[in-house]
C-alpha positions as CSV (number, residue, x, y, z in Angstrom):
1,M,0.0,0.0,0.0
2,L,2.9,2.4,0.7
3,V,4.3,1.6,-2.7
4,L,0.9,2.5,-4.2
5,L,0.7,5.7,-2.2
6,F,4.0,7.0,-3.5
7,A,3.4,5.7,-7.0
8,A,0.1,7.5,-7.1
9,A,1.7,10.7,-5.9
10,R,4.3,10.5,-8.6
11,R,1.7,10.0,-11.3
12,G,-0.8,12.5,-10.0
13,A,-3.3,9.8,-9.3
14,L,-5.5,9.1,-6.3
15,L,-5.4,6.2,-3.9
16,V,-8.5,5.0,-2.1
17,P,-7.6,2.5,0.7
18,L,-10.4,0.1,1.6
19,N,-11.1,-1.1,5.1
20,W,-10.7,-4.9,4.9
21,R,-13.0,-5.3,7.9
22,L,-16.1,-4.1,5.9
23,I,-18.4,-6.6,4.2
24,P,-18.9,-6.6,0.4
25,A,-22.1,-4.5,0.5
26,E,-20.2,-1.7,2.3
27,H,-17.3,-2.0,-0.2
28,R,-19.7,-1.7,-3.1
29,G,-21.2,1.5,-1.7
30,I,-17.7,3.1,-1.6
31,L,-16.8,1.9,-5.1
32,E,-20.0,3.2,-6.5
33,D,-19.2,6.6,-5.1
34,C,-15.6,6.9,-6.2
35,R,-15.7,4.8,-9.4
36,P,-12.0,3.6,-9.3
37,R,-10.2,2.7,-12.5
38,W,-8.1,0.0,-11.0
39,M,-8.1,-2.2,-7.8
40,Y,-5.0,-3.7,-6.1
41,A,-5.2,-6.5,-3.6
42,D,-2.7,-8.9,-2.0
43,A,-3.2,-12.7,-2.1
44,D,-5.3,-12.7,1.1
45,F,-8.0,-10.4,-0.5
46,A,-7.7,-11.3,-4.2
47,H,-10.8,-13.4,-4.3
48,A,-12.9,-10.8,-2.5
49,A,-11.6,-8.1,-4.7
50,Q,-12.4,-9.9,-7.9
51,D,-16.0,-10.3,-6.7
52,L,-16.4,-6.5,-6.6
53,G,-16.1,-6.2,-10.3
54,V,-13.3,-3.7,-10.6
55,P,-10.4,-4.4,-13.0
56,M,-7.4,-5.7,-11.2
57,G,-4.1,-3.7,-11.5
58,R,-0.5,-4.8,-11.3
59,L,2.3,-3.3,-9.3
60,D,4.6,-2.4,-12.1
61,V,5.5,1.0,-13.4
62,P,7.3,1.5,-16.8
63,S,10.9,2.6,-16.4
64,D,10.1,5.6,-18.7
65,S,7.3,6.7,-16.4
66,V,7.0,10.5,-16.4
67,A,6.4,12.1,-13.0
68,R,3.3,14.3,-13.3
69,G,2.2,14.7,-9.7
70,T,2.6,17.9,-7.7
71,D,2.0,19.0,-4.2
72,D,-1.2,20.6,-5.3
73,D,-2.7,17.4,-6.6
74,D,-5.3,15.4,-4.7
75,L,-3.7,12.1,-3.5
76,L,-5.8,10.2,-0.9
77,V,-9.5,9.6,-0.5
78,V,-10.3,8.1,2.9
79,Y,-13.9,7.0,3.5
80,T,-15.6,7.7,6.8
81,S,-19.3,6.9,7.3
82,G,-20.2,10.1,9.2
83,T,-23.3,10.8,11.2
84,T,-25.7,10.2,8.2
85,G,-24.6,6.6,7.8
86,R,-23.6,7.3,4.2
87,P,-19.9,6.8,3.5
88,K,-18.1,10.1,2.7
89,G,-14.6,10.3,1.1
90,A,-12.3,12.9,2.6
91,V,-10.0,14.2,-0.1
92,L,-6.5,14.9,1.1
93,A,-3.9,16.6,-1.2
94,Q,-0.3,15.7,-1.5
95,S,0.5,18.9,0.4
96,A,-1.8,17.8,3.2
97,L,0.2,14.7,3.8
98,L,3.4,16.7,3.6
99,W,2.3,19.3,6.2
100,N,0.8,16.6,8.4
101,G,4.2,15.0,8.2
102,Y,5.9,18.2,9.4
103,N,3.5,18.3,12.3
104,S,4.3,14.7,13.1
105,L,8.1,15.4,13.0
106,H,7.5,18.1,15.7
107,A,5.1,16.0,17.7
108,H,7.5,13.1,18.0
109,D,10.8,15.0,17.6
110,L,11.2,12.5,14.8
111,G,14.5,12.0,13.1
112,Q,16.7,9.6,11.0
113,T,17.8,7.6,14.1
114,D,14.2,6.7,15.1
115,H,12.5,3.4,14.6
116,V,8.7,3.3,14.5
117,L,6.8,0.1,15.3
118,S,3.5,0.6,13.4
119,T,0.5,-1.7,14.2
120,L,-2.6,0.4,13.3
121,P,-4.2,-0.5,9.9
122,M,-3.2,1.9,7.2
123,F,-6.6,2.2,5.7
124,H,-7.1,4.7,8.5
125,V,-5.2,8.0,8.5
126,G,-4.3,7.1,12.1
127,G,-2.1,4.1,11.0
128,L,-0.9,5.7,7.8
129,N,-0.2,9.4,8.7
130,N,0.4,9.6,12.5
131,Q,3.8,8.0,12.4
132,T,4.3,5.7,9.3
133,V,4.5,8.1,6.4
134,P,6.1,10.9,8.6
135,A,8.8,8.4,9.5
136,L,9.6,7.8,5.9
137,L,9.7,11.6,5.4
138,A,12.2,11.8,8.2
139,G,14.3,9.0,6.9
140,A,13.6,6.8,9.9
141,T,13.0,3.1,10.1
142,V,9.5,1.5,10.1
143,T,8.5,-1.9,11.2
144,L,5.0,-2.9,10.1
145,H,2.7,-5.4,11.7
146,K,-0.1,-6.8,9.5
147,R,-2.5,-6.4,12.4
148,F,-2.2,-5.6,16.1
149,E,-1.5,-8.5,18.5
150,P,-0.4,-7.6,22.0
151,G,2.1,-10.5,22.4
152,R,3.7,-9.7,19.1
153,W,3.9,-6.0,19.9
154,L,5.7,-6.8,23.2
155,Q,7.9,-9.2,21.5
156,D,9.0,-6.8,18.8
157,V,9.5,-3.9,21.2
158,Q,12.1,-6.1,22.8
159,A,13.6,-7.6,19.6
160,C,13.5,-4.6,17.3
161,R,14.1,-1.9,19.9
162,P,11.8,0.8,18.4
163,T,11.9,4.3,19.8
164,L,8.3,5.2,18.9
165,S,4.9,3.5,18.6
166,L,1.2,4.3,18.7
167,L,-1.6,2.3,20.4
168,V,-5.2,3.1,20.7
169,P,-6.7,2.7,24.2
170,A,-8.1,-0.8,23.6
171,A,-4.6,-1.9,22.4
172,M,-3.0,-0.3,25.4
173,Q,-5.3,-2.3,27.7
174,A,-4.6,-5.5,25.8
175,V,-0.8,-5.0,26.2
176,I,-1.1,-4.2,29.9
177,A,-3.3,-7.4,30.4
178,H,-0.8,-9.6,28.6
179,P,1.2,-12.1,30.7
180,E,4.5,-10.8,29.4
181,W,3.7,-7.2,30.4
182,P,5.4,-7.3,33.9
183,R,8.7,-8.5,32.6
184,A,8.9,-7.0,29.1
185,D,11.8,-4.7,28.4
186,L,10.3,-1.4,27.1
187,S,13.4,0.7,27.6
188,S,13.8,1.5,23.9
189,L,10.6,3.4,23.7
190,R,11.2,7.1,24.3
191,L,7.5,7.9,23.5
192,L,4.2,6.0,23.1
193,M,1.4,8.0,21.4
194,T,-2.3,7.3,21.8
195,G,-5.6,9.0,20.9
196,S,-8.9,8.3,19.2
197,M,-11.1,9.0,22.3
198,V,-10.9,10.2,25.9
199,V,-8.0,8.0,27.1
200,P,-8.4,6.6,30.6
201,E,-5.7,7.9,32.9
202,S,-5.2,4.5,34.4
203,L,-3.8,3.2,31.0
204,I,-1.5,6.2,30.7
205,R,-0.1,5.8,34.2
206,A,0.5,2.1,33.7
207,F,3.0,2.9,30.9
208,H,4.4,5.8,32.9
209,E,5.1,3.4,35.7
210,R,7.2,1.3,33.3
211,G,9.2,4.4,32.3
212,V,7.4,5.0,28.9
213,P,6.0,8.6,28.4
214,V,2.6,8.7,26.8
215,G,1.6,11.5,24.5
216,Q,-1.7,12.0,22.7
217,I,-2.8,13.1,19.2
218,Y,-6.1,14.7,18.5
219,G,-7.4,14.9,14.9
220,S,-9.7,13.2,12.4
221,T,-9.7,11.8,8.9
222,E,-10.5,15.3,7.7
223,T,-7.4,16.8,9.3
224,S,-4.9,14.1,8.0
225,P,-5.2,13.6,11.1
226,I,-2.7,15.6,13.3
227,A,-4.1,18.9,14.7
228,V,-3.4,18.9,18.4
229,Y,-0.9,16.8,20.4
230,L,0.8,16.3,23.7
231,T,4.6,16.0,23.5
232,R,7.0,13.9,25.5
233,E,8.1,16.9,27.6
234,D,4.5,17.5,28.7
235,A,3.4,13.9,29.1
236,Q,4.0,13.6,32.8
237,R,2.6,16.9,34.0
238,K,-0.5,17.0,31.7
239,V,-1.8,13.4,31.9
240,G,-5.1,13.2,30.1
241,S,-4.7,16.3,28.0
242,T,-4.5,16.0,24.2
243,G,-1.9,18.9,24.2
244,K,-1.5,22.0,22.1
245,P,-2.2,22.8,18.5
246,A,0.3,21.7,15.9
247,P,2.6,24.4,14.5
248,H,1.4,24.1,10.9
249,C,-2.3,24.6,11.5
250,E,-4.7,26.8,13.5
251,V,-7.1,25.5,16.1
252,K,-9.9,27.3,17.9
253,L,-13.0,26.6,19.9
254,V,-16.4,27.9,18.7
255,N,-19.0,27.3,21.4
256,G,-16.8,24.5,22.7
257,E,-16.5,22.8,19.3
258,I,-13.0,22.2,17.9
259,C,-12.3,23.9,14.6
260,V,-9.2,23.4,12.5
261,R,-7.7,25.3,9.6
262,G,-4.5,24.7,7.7
263,P,-2.8,22.9,4.8
264,N,-3.4,19.5,6.5
265,V,-7.2,19.9,6.3
266,M,-9.1,18.0,3.6
267,R,-10.2,19.9,0.5
268,R,-13.7,18.4,0.4
269,Y,-15.7,15.2,0.6
270,W,-15.6,13.3,-2.7
271,N,-18.6,14.0,-4.9
272,D,-20.6,15.5,-1.9
273,P,-20.7,19.3,-1.9
274,V,-23.6,19.4,0.6
275,A,-21.6,17.4,3.2
276,S,-18.5,19.4,2.4
277,A,-20.3,22.7,3.0
278,S,-21.7,21.4,6.3
279,V,-18.2,21.1,7.9
280,L,-16.0,23.5,5.9
281,D,-16.9,27.2,6.3
282,A,-16.1,30.0,3.9
283,E,-12.9,30.9,5.7
284,G,-11.6,27.3,5.5
285,W,-12.3,26.2,9.0
286,F,-13.2,22.5,9.5
287,H,-15.9,22.1,12.2
288,S,-15.1,18.8,13.9
289,G,-18.2,18.3,16.0
290,D,-15.9,17.4,18.9
291,L,-16.0,19.3,22.2
292,A,-13.1,20.5,24.2
293,R,-11.9,23.0,26.8
294,V,-8.6,24.9,27.0
295,D,-6.8,25.4,30.3
296,E,-4.9,28.5,31.4
297,A,-1.7,27.2,29.9
298,G,-3.2,26.6,26.4
299,F,-3.6,22.8,26.7
300,Y,-6.7,21.2,25.1
301,W,-8.8,18.6,27.0
302,I,-11.3,16.6,25.0
303,M,-14.8,16.7,26.6
304,G,-16.8,14.5,24.2
305,R,-18.4,14.5,20.8
306,S,-21.3,16.6,19.6
307,K,-21.6,14.1,16.7
308,D,-22.8,10.7,17.9
309,V,-19.8,8.7,16.7
310,I,-18.8,5.8,18.9
311,I,-15.1,4.9,19.1
312,S,-14.7,1.2,19.9
313,G,-11.2,-0.2,20.0
314,G,-10.0,2.7,17.8
315,E,-12.7,2.1,15.1
316,N,-15.4,4.7,14.4
317,I,-18.9,3.4,14.6
318,Y,-21.7,5.8,13.5
319,P,-25.1,5.2,15.1
320,A,-26.9,6.3,11.9
321,E,-25.6,3.2,10.1
322,L,-27.0,0.9,12.8
323,E,-30.2,2.8,13.1
324,N,-30.7,2.5,9.3
325,V,-30.6,-1.3,9.6
326,L,-33.0,-1.3,12.6
327,A,-35.4,1.0,10.7
328,D,-35.8,-1.6,8.0
329,S,-37.3,-4.2,10.3
330,P,-41.2,-4.2,10.5
331,D,-40.9,-5.6,14.1
332,I,-39.2,-2.4,15.3
333,A,-41.3,0.7,15.9
334,E,-38.4,3.0,16.6
335,S,-34.8,2.7,17.9
336,A,-31.7,4.6,18.9
337,V,-28.1,3.6,19.1
338,I,-25.7,5.0,21.7
339,G,-22.2,4.4,23.0
340,V,-21.9,2.8,26.4
341,P,-18.7,2.2,28.4
342,D,-17.0,-1.2,27.7
343,A,-14.2,-2.7,29.7
344,R,-12.4,-4.1,26.8
345,W,-13.1,-1.8,23.9
346,G,-13.5,1.5,25.7
347,E,-16.9,2.1,24.2
348,A,-19.4,-0.2,22.5
349,A,-22.7,0.2,20.6
350,C,-25.9,-0.3,22.4
351,A,-29.2,-0.6,20.5
352,V,-32.3,0.7,22.4
353,V,-35.3,-0.8,20.7
354,V,-39.1,-0.1,20.9
355,P,-40.8,-3.2,19.4
356,S,-43.8,-2.8,17.1
357,P,-47.2,-3.8,18.6
358,G,-47.5,-7.5,18.7
359,A,-43.9,-8.2,17.7
360,R,-41.9,-10.9,19.5
361,L,-38.3,-9.8,19.6
362,D,-35.4,-10.9,21.6
363,E,-31.7,-9.8,21.6
364,A,-30.7,-12.6,19.2
365,A,-33.3,-11.6,16.6
366,V,-32.2,-7.9,16.7
367,L,-28.5,-8.8,16.4
368,A,-29.3,-11.1,13.4
369,L,-30.4,-8.0,11.4
370,F,-26.8,-6.8,11.2
371,R,-25.1,-10.0,9.9
372,E,-25.3,-9.3,6.2
373,R,-25.4,-5.6,6.4
374,L,-22.5,-4.3,8.5
375,A,-19.0,-5.4,9.6
376,R,-19.0,-7.4,12.8
377,Y,-17.2,-4.7,14.8
378,K,-20.0,-2.3,14.2
379,H,-22.7,-4.7,15.6
380,P,-24.3,-3.7,18.9
381,R,-22.8,-5.5,21.9
382,R,-26.0,-4.9,23.9
383,V,-29.7,-4.6,23.1
384,V,-32.1,-2.9,25.5
385,F,-35.9,-3.1,25.0
386,T,-38.1,-0.2,26.1
387,D,-41.7,1.1,25.7
388,A,-40.6,4.5,24.5
389,L,-37.6,6.7,23.8
390,P,-37.1,10.0,25.5
391,K,-37.7,12.9,23.1
392,N,-37.7,16.7,23.1
393,A,-40.5,18.9,22.0
394,L,-39.5,18.6,18.4
395,G,-39.6,14.8,18.6
396,K,-35.8,14.3,18.5
397,V,-34.5,11.5,20.6
398,Q,-32.6,12.8,23.6
399,K,-29.6,10.5,23.6
400,Q,-27.9,12.0,26.6
401,E,-31.1,11.3,28.6
402,L,-31.1,7.8,27.2
403,K,-27.5,7.3,28.4
404,K,-28.4,8.5,31.9
405,R,-31.3,6.0,32.1
406,L,-29.1,3.1,31.1
């Protein structure tokens, strides 16, 4: 995938990474939106890719290939479902990845002597752009894991001696719970980064007790993602803060909502001017929908999300997608999906269902609705039945009240 990314940049083409955890119906929705000319897949996914009906490409570039790509060209289209449940492709220019890389170099004090152990999937900007691509920009070494596995991470920290890595909270918890954790040698790590949600302080302090400073990165697909971060020098005295704005972008709060402007911000959503206009204002500010406060020293503290996105194990789950599935069932009069605390994943989806009159529903029947519609990680981990949903005067479900009741 990294080869494809740089080849696309050289040719002035666009790369659309697909989340391999999605089911074929979800992949088809993305492909119908972006209409790719070619698809590339490794052996593990070749059969699934062929079933999607896009011509298969080959990883060969003619020796007389002429470089046409420039910093001003669009390069990456990363799909995120958003609060409407419909996938939207955030368009990132070559320059966005470059300036994001400069922000990362500053965030990590990243240089040629560093070694990054990268475990997050690269179909997310988190795995691709937080450390991996910036490390290549800096001339550092990168070790890639095909997927995260806590024992393998601990093993390679000791064997490969990386200086930097990034784990989402669920991965941090899995590492801490692993039998090898108490005796693993973590001394090579000068900084561990985390992010994706409000990170429990207990996870951060567990690494601090092992001598590993924990920083944080705040951002989104639309910001490439680095917008705010906590550096190594502030990690101990500002535990729980997401840090200060990156030097190569602007950040401000508007009624508590985080807004970001700069060369790292997406240009638009692919083929969706209405959605683009809903988050990008006339002055170029991206309105994130995330809420924060700023302390007297200028450090940001994430307070929650005005958008309903649920972040479970580092993956975004948008309630609208699940609610669309539930709405198709004649046995369900109405429903709402909210995030609830989960000991393993940090947060999990909970479906609150009002059965139709005379319908006989149990949890298994509700969960079965999702099997052929959405990836397994998006499925609710809890189903609650109720006679009615709390609503305001306009008939909108009051999800915060629903959370209180649960």
